[in-house]
C-alpha positions in Angstrom: 0.0 0.0 0.0 1.4 3.5 -0.8 1.6 6.4 1.6 -1.3 8.2 0.0 -3.7 5.3 0.2 -6.1 5.2 3.2 -5.3 2.6 5.8 -6.6 -0.9 5.2 -10.0 -1.7 6.9 -10.2 -4.2 9.7 -12.0 -7.1 8.1 -14.2 -9.4 10.2 -12.5 -12.7 11.2 -14.1 -15.8 9.7 -16.6 -17.6 12.0 -15.8 -21.2 11.3 -18.2 -22.3 14.1 -21.0 -21.2 11.9 -20.1 -23.6 9.0 -22.8 -26.2 9.9 -25.4 -23.5 10.1 -24.3 -22.0 6.7 -24.3 -25.5 5.1 -27.9 -25.9 6.1 -28.9 -22.4 5.0 -27.3 -22.8 1.6 -28.8 -26.3 1.1 -32.3 -25.0 1.7 -32.1 -22.8 -1.4 -29.7 -24.8 -3.6 -32.3 -26.9 -5.4 -34.4 -23.9 -6.4 -31.4 -22.0 -7.8 -30.3 -25.2 -9.7 -33.8 -25.7 -11.1 -34.0 -22.1 -12.4 -30.3 -21.5 -13.0 -30.4 -18.4 -10.9 -27.4 -16.9 -9.1 -27.5 -17.4 -5.3 -27.0 -13.8 -4.2 -28.4 -14.4 -0.8 -26.0 -17.3 -0.3 -23.0 -15.1 -1.0 -24.4 -12.6 1.5 -24.5 -15.2 4.1 -20.9 -16.2 3.4 -19.8 -12.6 3.6 -21.7 -12.1 6.8 -19.8 -14.9 8.4 -16.5 -13.3 7.4 -15.6 -16.1 5.1 -15.3 -14.3 1.8 -12.3 -12.3 3.0 -10.8 -15.1 5.2 -7.5 -15.2 3.1 -6.9 -11.4 3.0 -3.3 -10.8 4.3 -2.9 -9.6 7.9 -0.9 -6.6 6.6 -4.1 -5.6 4.7 -6.3 -5.8 7.8 -7.4 -9.4 7.0 -7.4 -12.7 9.0 -4.7 -14.2 6.8 -6.1 -17.7 6.9 -4.3 -20.5 5.1 -5.1 -23.3 2.8 -6.2 -25.8 5.5 -8.9 -23.4 6.8 -9.9 -22.6 3.2 -10.4 -26.2 2.4 -12.5 -26.6 5.5 -14.6 -23.6 4.4 -15.1 -24.8 0.9 -16.0 -28.4 1.9 -18.8 -27.0 4.1 -20.1 -24.6 1.5 -19.8 -27.3 -1.2 -22.0 -29.5 0.9 -24.6 -26.7 1.0 -24.5 -25.1 -2.4 -21.5 -25.7 -4.7 -22.3 -22.7 -6.8 -21.8 -20.4 -3.7 -18.7 -22.4 -2.8 -17.2 -22.0 -6.3 -17.5 -18.2 -6.5 -16.2 -18.0 -2.9 -13.3 -20.2 -3.9 -12.3 -17.9 -6.7 -12.4 -14.9 -4.5 -10.4 -16.6 -1.7 -7.8 -17.8 -4.1 -7.3 -14.2 -5.4 -6.8 -12.8 -1.9 -4.5 -15.6 -1.0 -2.3 -15.0 -4.1 -2.1 -11.3 -3.2 -1.1 -12.3 0.3 1.7 -14.5 -0.9 3.1 -12.0 -3.5 1.7 -8.5 -4.0 0.7 -7.9 -7.6 -2.4 -5.6 -7.5 -1.7 -1.9 -8.0 -2.3 0.0 -4.7 -5.3 2.0 -5.9 -7.2 -1.1 -7.1 -6.3 -3.1 -4.0 -7.5 -0.2 -1.8 -10.8 -0.1 -3.6 -11.2 -3.9 -3.3 -10.4 -4.1 0.4 -12.6 -1.1 1.5 -15.6 -2.3 -0.5 -15.1 -5.9 0.8 -15.4 -4.6 4.4 -18.9 -3.3 3.5 -20.4 -5.8 1.2 -19.7 -9.1 -0.7 -17.1 -8.4 -3.4 -16.5 -11.3 -5.8 -13.4 -11.6 -7.9 -12.5 -14.1 -10.6 -9.9 -14.6 -13.3 -11.4 -14.8 -16.9 -9.1 -16.9 -19.0 -11.0 -19.3 -21.2 -11.9 -18.3 -24.8 -14.0 -19.8 -27.6 -11.1 -20.7 -29.9 -8.3 -21.2 -27.4 -10.2 -23.2 -24.7 -8.2 -23.4 -21.5 -4.8 -21.6 -21.6 -3.2 -24.4 -19.5 -2.8 -26.4 -22.7 -0.9 -23.6 -24.4 -1.5 -20.7 -26.8 -2.0 -16.9 -26.7 -5.3 -15.3 -25.8 -7.3 -13.7 -28.6 -8.4 -11.0 -26.2 -6.3 -7.9 -27.1 -5.3 -4.8 -25.1 -4.8 -1.8 -27.4 -2.7 1.1 -26.0 -4.7 4.3 -26.2 -2.7 7.1 -24.7 -3.2 7.0 -20.9 -5.2 3.7 -20.9 -5.7 0.3 -22.4 -8.7 -0.8 -24.4 -9.7 -4.5 -24.1 -11.5 -6.3 -26.8 -12.4 -10.0 -26.8 -14.7 -12.6 -25.4 -14.4 -14.9 -22.4 -16.4 -18.1 -21.8 -17.1 -20.2 -18.7 -16.7 -17.1 -16.6 -17.9 -18.4 -13.2 -20.2 -16.0 -11.3 -20.0 -13.4 -14.2 -23.3 -11.7 -13.3 -22.2 -11.1 -9.7 -18.5 -10.3 -10.1 -17.2 -6.9 -9.0 -13.6 -7.4 -10.4 -12.6 -9.5 -13.4 -8.9 -10.4 -14.0 -9.0 -10.6 -17.8 -6.2 -12.6 -19.4 -5.1 -10.8 -22.6 -2.2 -9.9 -24.8 -1.0 -6.4 -25.7 -0.9 -5.1 -29.3 2.8 -4.2 -29.0 5.3 -5.4 -31.6 6.5 -8.0 -29.0 3.2 -8.8 -27.2 3.0 -9.1 -23.5 0.5 -11.3 -21.8 -1.1 -10.8 -18.4 -4.2 -10.0 -16.4 -6.0 -6.7 -16.8 -8.1 -5.6 -13.7 -11.6 -4.7 -14.9 -14.5 -3.6 -12.8 -17.8 -5.1 -13.8 -19.4 -1.6 -14.3 -16.8 -0.6 -16.9 -18.3 0.7 -20.2 -18.1 -1.7 -23.1 -18.5 -4.8 -20.8 -21.5 -7.1 -21.3 -22.4 -10.4 -19.6 -24.1 -12.7 -22.1 -26.5 -15.2 -20.6 -25.0 -18.3 -22.3 -24.6 -20.7 -19.4 -26.7 -23.8 -20.1 -25.0 -26.6 -18.2 -26.0 -29.8 -16.6 -23.9 -29.1 -13.4 -23.4 -26.1 -11.3 -26.2 -24.3 -13.1 -26.5 -21.6 -10.4 -22.8 -20.6 -10.9 -23.9 -18.5 -13.9 -20.6 -19.1 -15.7 -21.7 -17.0 -18.6 -19.8 -15.3 -21.4 -18.2 -11.9 -21.0 -18.0 -9.7 -24.0 -15.4 -6.9 -24.0 -15.8 -4.1 -26.6 -13.0 -1.5 -26.2 -13.3 -1.7 -22.4 -11.0 1.1 -20.9 -8.5 0.0 -18.3 -6.0 2.3 -16.6 -2.4 1.6 -17.6 -1.3 0.5 -14.2 -4.2 -1.9 -13.5 -2.5 -5.0 -14.7 -0.8 -8.0 -13.1 1.9 -10.4 -14.3 2.2 -8.5 -17.6 5.2 -9.9 -19.3 6.5 -11.4 -22.6 5.4 -15.1 -22.7 7.9 -17.3 -20.9 9.4 -14.5 -18.8 6.9 -14.7 -16.0 8.9 -17.0 -13.8 7.1 -20.2 -14.6 4.5 -22.2 -12.8 3.3 -21.1 -9.3 3.3 -24.4 -7.5 1.7 -23.0 -4.3 -1.1 -21.3 -6.3 -1.7 -24.6 -8.0 -2.0 -26.3 -4.7 -4.6 -23.8 -3.5 -6.6 -24.4 -6.6 -6.3 -28.2 -6.6 -6.9 -28.8 -2.9 -9.5 -26.1 -2.4 -11.6 -27.3 -5.3 -11.2 -30.9 -4.3 -12.5 -30.1 -0.8 -15.5 -28.4 -2.4 -16.5 -31.5 -4.4 -15.9 -33.7 -1.4 -18.6 -31.5 0.2 -20.9 -32.3 -2.7 -20.3 -36.0 -2.2 -21.0 -35.8 1.6 -24.3 -34.1 0.8 -25.1 -37.1 -1.5 -24.1 -39.6 1.3 -26.3 -37.8 3.8 -29.3 -38.0 1.5 -28.6 -41.6 0.8 -28.5 -42.6 4.5 -31.7 -40.8 5.2 -33.4 -42.5 2.2 -32.2 -45.9 3.3 -33.7 -45.4 6.8 -37.0 -44.1 5.4 -37.5 -46.6 2.5 -39.4 -49.6 3.7 -40.4 -52.0 0.9 -43.5 -53.9 1.6 -41.8 -57.3 0.8 -39.1 -56.5 3.3 -41.1 -54.9 6.1 -38.0 -53.1 7.4 -35.9 -50.1 6.2 -33.3 -50.8 3.5 -30.8 -49.5 6.1 -31.1 -52.9 7.9 -29.8 -54.9 5.0 -26.1 -55.8 5.1 -25.7 -55.1 1.3 -26.6 -51.4 1.9 -24.7 -51.2 5.1 -21.5 -52.4 3.4 -22.0 -50.0 0.4 -22.5 -47.0 2.7 -19.4 -48.1 4.6 -17.4 -48.2 1.4 -18.6 -44.7 0.5 -17.7 -43.4 4.0 -14.2 -44.8 3.9 -13.4 -43.4 0.5 -14.6 -39.9 1.4 -13.0 -39.9 4.9 -9.7 -40.9 3.3 -9.9 -38.3 0.7 -10.8 -35.6 3.2 -7.8 -36.6 5.4 -5.5 -36.5 2.4 -6.7 -33.0 1.4 -6.6 -31.7 5.0 -3.2 -33.0 5.7 -1.7 -31.9 2.4 -3.2 -28.4 2.8 -1.6 -28.1 6.3 1.7 -29.2 4.8 1.4 -26.5 2.1 0.7 -23.9 4.8 3.8 -25.1 6.6 5.9 -24.9 3.4 6.9 -28.5 3.7 9.1 -29.5 0.7 7.2 -31.2 -2.1 3.8 -30.7 -0.6 2.6 -28.2 -3.2 3.8 -30.5 -6.0 1.7 -33.4 -4.6 -1.5 -31.5 -4.8 -2.3 -32.4 -8.4 -2.3 -36.1 -7.6 -4.4 -35.4 -4.5 -7.0 -33.6 -6.7 -7.2 -36.7 -9.0 -7.6 -39.1 -6.0 -10.1 -36.8 -4.2 -12.3 -35.9 -7.1 -12.4 -39.5 -8.2 -13.5 -40.5 -4.7 -16.2 -37.9 -4.8 -17.5 -38.9 -8.2 -17.4 -42.6 -7.4 -19.2 -42.1 -4.1 -22.1 -40.2 -5.7 -22.3 -42.8 -8.6 -22.4 -45.6 -6.0 -25.3 -43.8 -4.3 -27.2 -43.5 -7.5 -26.6 -47.2 -8.3 -27.9 -48.3 -4.9 -31.2 -46.5 -5.1 -31.9 -46.9 -8.8 -34.6 -44.7 -10.3 -35.0 -42.7 -7.0 -31.5 -41.4 -7.5 -32.3 -39.9 -10.9 -35.7 -38.4 -10.0 -35.8 -34.6 -10.2 -37.5 -34.2 -6.8 -34.7 -36.0 -5.1 -31.4 -34.1 -4.7 -29.1 -37.0 -5.6 -29.4 -36.3 -9.4 -28.3 -32.7 -8.7 -25.3 -33.9 -6.6 -24.3 -36.2 -9.5 -24.5 -33.4 -12.0 -22.5 -31.1 -9.8 -19.8 -33.5 -8.7 -19.0 -34.4 -12.4 -17.9 -30.8 -12.8 -14.8 -31.6 -10.8 -13.3 -33.2 -13.8 -13.1 -30.0 -15.8 -11.1 -27.9 -13.3 -7.4 -27.5 -13.8 -5.4 -29.6 -13.6 -7.4 -32.2 -15.5 -6.7 -35.9 -15.0 -4.9 -36.6 -18.2 -2.4 -33.8 -17.5 -1.8 -35.0 -14.0 -1.3 -38.6 -15.0 1.1 -37.6 -17.8 3.2 -35.4 -15.6 3.4 -37.9 -12.7 4.0 -40.8 -15.1 6.9 -39.0 -16.8 8.4 -38.0 -13.4 8.2 -41.6 -12.1 9.8 -43.0 -15.3 12.5 -40.4 -15.2 13.4 -41.2 -11.6 13.5 -45.0 -12.3 16.8 -46.7 -13.0 16.7 -48.8 -16.2 17.3 -52.5 -15.5 20.5 -52.6 -17.6 22.0 -49.9 -15.4 21.1 -51.9 -12.2 23.2 -54.8 -13.4 
């Protein structure tokens, strides 16, 4: 923060004791938002009211400075209630955490963000995916271009799958400059900027309430200094392993929350369902008891893995951040398998609209699309394992 900027506000500490209450409150509205694909504004208000939306703001900025372990705990609870609320919360928490680790935001923009966040929910997300490019993780330059216009940039392009687009206050738009040697980075854009339009294109099976719509940028003005990581491609210092760990473990926790919601519905259903031929609840049958036990073991193990690895990342343990991609693969597979098992156990009831299990299935499948995707994780880990192995002819 510069000397002319007002002092940072004191942000409310996160009330983690309220997580069960928040889970229940979010769950009460989740089905309605999913059915109508409406953004859960009131759910975000609840998260803000509990001090969770700013939990990762750095202490030097007046925030609680919570780490990845607490963030994973928060996101698992929110994911169990409404994963759309959890996902937009995750993107905001990750942004604050990145700024806490290594300052990149210009002081004026950060001051605006923090002071507004003290008063009301302020959602932030990075907009990177484009119609032609797809996800930038697989390479390529963005088609979104920043043109230099005297004392400001003008951004023109289109972003897709922009989570929470209708409710974002700040958008970190990934773009390239129109310079002879283009630089690539994020341009900090307020949602009320002229030339910015959110197009209601989101028509998805899962996370319908996330409103991950398209964002159209038509000569959107951005002050020259409101950029982050602006550099010639390849000169940005490489991959941020810690940032990757936050993304991998935080989102895995979210989807484990979805799977827990599915398990809780399943156990309730098995207690309530009494077939006339049996004369007793399905919960009394060993087959169902064993299946529920298998689900519980898988989810408990994945939760332990995510929690322990998140704590290791917070403690800067060597290699912990690098292990997070593999943990995402294991955790999200456990979550998907658990919900699929639940559907298989109850048959048609699991795919009936008035039961929530079909929604949990649609939502948990979205875990596969988040970076890093399974094929990239397996390729990297397989290559590393092969490179570390000693060929048999060298072992003698």
